[in-house]
C-alpha positions in Angstrom: 115.1 63.7 111.8 111.7 62.2 112.0 111.7 62.0 115.9 112.7 65.7 116.1 109.7 66.6 114.0 107.4 64.5 115.9 108.5 66.3 119.2 108.2 69.6 117.7 104.5 68.9 116.6 104.0 67.3 119.9 105.4 70.0 122.2 104.4 73.2 120.0 100.8 73.0 121.0 101.4 72.5 124.5 103.6 75.5 124.6 101.1 77.6 122.7 98.2 76.3 125.0 100.1 77.2 128.1 101.2 80.6 126.8 97.4 81.5 125.9 96.4 80.6 129.5 99.3 82.8 131.0 98.5 85.7 128.7 94.6 85.4 129.6 95.2 85.1 133.3 97.4 88.3 133.2 94.9 90.1 131.3 92.1 88.9 133.8 94.3 90.0 136.8 95.0 93.4 135.4 91.4 94.1 134.4 90.3 93.0 138.2 93.2 95.1 139.5 91.7 98.2 137.6 88.2 97.4 138.8 89.3 97.2 142.4 91.3 100.4 141.9 88.4 102.4 140.5 86.0 101.2 143.1 88.1 102.2 146.1 87.9 105.8 144.9 84.5 107.7 145.6 83.4 109.2 142.5 82.3 113.0 142.2 79.4 114.1 140.5 81.4 115.3 137.6 82.7 111.5 137.1 79.6 109.7 137.2 78.6 107.9 134.2 75.9 109.2 132.1 73.4 106.5 132.5 73.9 106.3 136.3 70.6 106.5 138.7 71.6 109.5 140.3 72.2 111.4 136.9 68.5 110.4 135.8 67.3 111.6 139.5 69.4 114.9 139.3 68.0 115.5 135.6 64.6 114.9 136.8 64.7 117.2 139.7 66.1 119.9 137.6 63.5 119.8 135.1 60.6 119.4 137.7 61.7 122.6 139.7 61.6 124.7 136.6 
């Protein structure tokens, strides 16, 4: 009975560590896949983020022409 408990206490952290690596690798791959999918598509002006450089220039041009 003691040898079974020793094996369980030895194997459990190894399995937990391996599962952690597998899960984190899968998450990082899915994030990278989403980044490349969005980078391949050109964004229209409506889809540009609010803090983008082009939005700043467009706001400046609109306010300076008035």
